[in-house]
C-alpha positions in Angstrom: 74.2 111.4 101.1 74.0 114.6 98.9 76.9 116.9 99.8 76.3 120.6 99.0 78.8 122.5 96.8 79.9 126.1 97.5 82.1 128.3 95.3 84.8 129.2 97.8 85.7 130.2 101.4 87.7 133.4 101.0 86.1 135.9 103.2 84.6 136.3 106.7 81.0 136.5 105.3 81.5 133.3 103.4 82.7 131.4 106.5 79.7 132.8 108.5 77.3 131.6 105.8 79.0 128.2 105.8 78.6 127.9 109.6 74.9 128.9 109.5 74.1 126.0 107.3 72.1 123.1 108.9 75.2 121.0 108.5 78.6 122.7 108.1 79.9 120.0 105.7 80.4 121.0 102.0 82.4 120.5 98.9 84.3 123.7 97.9 85.0 124.3 94.2 88.1 126.5 94.6 90.2 124.9 95.9 88.8 121.4 95.3 88.3 120.2 98.9 85.7 118.8 101.3 85.3 121.0 104.5 83.8 119.7 107.7 83.3 122.1 110.7 80.6 120.2 112.7 82.6 120.2 115.9 85.5 122.1 117.5 87.7 120.6 114.8 88.1 121.8 111.2 88.6 118.9 108.8 89.8 119.5 105.3 90.0 116.8 102.7 92.1 117.5 99.6 90.2 115.8 96.8 92.2 113.6 94.4 93.0 115.1 91.0 91.6 113.9 87.7 93.7 110.7 87.9 91.6 109.7 90.9 94.0 106.9 91.8 95.5 108.3 95.0 94.0 108.5 98.4 92.7 111.8 99.6 94.9 113.7 102.0 93.0 114.9 105.1 93.9 117.5 107.7 92.2 117.8 111.1 92.9 120.9 113.3 91.2 122.1 116.4 90.9 121.9 120.2 88.9 119.5 122.3 87.6 122.4 124.5 86.7 125.3 122.2 86.3 126.3 118.5 88.1 129.6 119.2 91.6 128.3 118.2 90.3 127.3 114.8 88.6 130.6 114.3 91.8 132.5 115.3 93.8 130.4 112.8 91.3 131.1 110.0 91.3 134.8 110.8 95.1 134.8 110.8 94.9 133.4 107.2 92.7 136.4 106.3 89.7 134.1 106.1 91.2 132.5 103.0 90.9 128.7 102.8 93.5 128.5 100.0 96.0 130.4 102.2 95.2 128.1 105.1 95.8 125.0 103.0 99.1 126.3 101.6 100.2 126.8 105.2 99.2 123.2 106.1 101.0 121.8 103.1 104.2 123.5 104.2 104.1 122.0 107.7 106.7 119.3 108.5 104.7 116.6 110.2 107.9 114.5 110.8 108.7 117.0 113.6 106.9 119.2 116.1 104.4 121.1 113.9 104.0 123.8 116.6 107.4 125.1 115.7 105.9 126.3 112.4 105.1 130.0 112.1 101.5 129.1 111.0 100.8 127.7 114.5 103.1 129.4 117.0 100.4 131.8 118.2 97.9 128.9 118.7 99.1 126.9 121.7 95.8 125.1 122.2 95.6 123.9 118.6 96.4 120.4 117.5 97.0 119.4 113.9 96.9 116.0 112.2 97.6 114.9 108.7 96.4 111.5 107.4 94.9 109.7 104.4 91.2 109.7 104.2 89.3 106.4 104.3 86.6 107.9 102.1 88.3 106.7 98.9 85.3 107.1 96.7 85.2 110.9 97.1 85.0 112.6 93.7 85.7 116.3 93.1 82.6 118.3 92.0 84.4 119.2 88.8 84.2 115.5 87.7 80.4 115.5 88.2 79.5 118.6 86.3 79.4 119.3 82.6 82.4 117.8 80.9 84.1 119.5 78.0 84.5 117.4 74.9 88.0 116.2 73.8 89.4 117.7 70.7 92.6 115.6 70.7 94.0 112.6 72.5 95.3 113.4 76.0 98.8 112.4 77.1 97.3 110.0 79.7 93.9 108.4 79.3 92.9 108.8 83.0 89.3 108.0 84.1 88.6 111.8 83.9 89.6 112.0 80.3 87.7 108.8 79.5 84.7 110.3 81.2 84.9 113.4 78.9 85.1 111.3 75.8 82.3 108.8 76.7 79.9 111.3 78.3 80.0 113.5 75.1 79.5 110.4 72.9 82.8 111.0 71.0 83.3 107.3 70.0 82.0 104.5 67.9 82.2 100.7 67.8 82.0 100.1 71.5 83.0 96.5 72.3 83.4 94.4 75.4 86.9 93.0 76.0 85.8 90.8 78.9 85.7 87.0 78.5 83.4 84.6 80.2 85.4 81.8 82.0 83.9 78.5 83.2 85.9 75.4 84.2 89.1 77.1 83.1 87.8 77.4 79.5 87.3 80.7 77.7 84.1 81.5 75.9 83.3 84.2 73.4 83.2 87.9 74.3 80.3 89.1 76.4 77.9 92.0 75.5 79.2 95.5 76.0 78.1 97.0 79.4 75.4 99.6 79.5 76.5 103.2 79.3 75.2 104.0 82.7 77.3 101.3 84.2 80.4 102.6 82.4 79.8 106.1 83.7 79.3 104.9 87.3 82.6 102.9 87.1 84.5 105.9 85.8 83.4 107.9 88.8 84.6 105.2 91.3 88.4 105.6 92.0 88.6 102.0 93.3 87.8 100.6 89.9 91.0 102.2 88.5 89.8 102.6 84.9 92.6 103.7 82.6 92.9 103.7 78.8 95.6 102.8 76.3 95.3 103.6 72.6 96.6 100.9 70.2 96.4 102.0 66.6 92.9 103.4 66.1 91.2 101.6 69.1 91.2 102.8 72.7 91.4 99.9 75.1 90.0 100.6 78.6 91.2 98.5 81.5 89.4 98.0 84.8 91.7 97.1 87.7 94.3 96.2 85.1 92.0 93.8 83.4 90.6 94.3 79.8 87.1 95.9 80.1 86.0 97.6 76.9 87.4 99.1 73.7 86.2 101.8 71.3 87.3 104.1 68.5 87.5 107.7 69.6 86.1 110.5 67.4 87.6 113.9 68.3 84.8 116.2 67.0 82.3 118.5 68.6 79.2 116.4 69.7 75.8 117.0 68.2 73.3 119.0 70.4 71.3 116.7 72.5 68.2 118.9 72.4 66.9 119.7 68.9 65.2 123.0 68.2 61.4 122.8 67.7 60.3 123.8 64.2 58.9 127.3 64.1 
């Protein structure tokens, strides 16, 4: 499923445009969330950060009988999705959430917080153009690995996997195709993370050796060459 991406939801007109879509279900760039308003419930999924290792937090708020309580809450937050999310994050879900000032005026509104089962959701920022790395990051997360690999800032790619048969180890297998590596980096369940040892960067997949390479922190060459005049 291709999920549309919109810039933000920070005004009444933007919310109206969102609801006029064929399906009111979109990624939002700022803040990085997934918004679903296909029923009388507004569902907001906070997308994982660049580490991509944690489950996404999801809020569901609305009424079984009418969409009006949701609209009144959005209006009360001055049509600003960021303000609404800040209010939700301040709620104490260990007690009666109706006691919070965000919801006191909305007696017909129910609010739930839970962890999304959609664990492979990736923020739009991770799918767009990735800036090259000019220095080693503090943590080699999958996002930082993606920046390095997608910009071709490496050499001497090797596989660190071993073929096992009858309990015996064989020689190293061929390095995986670049397209496979890119797809794995976008899947949070693969838990790709890097560790630099001397000059080589070792990449682990689900805590198992996967590949290694030598980073090169320099601006990549243009992929499209100018045609001669």
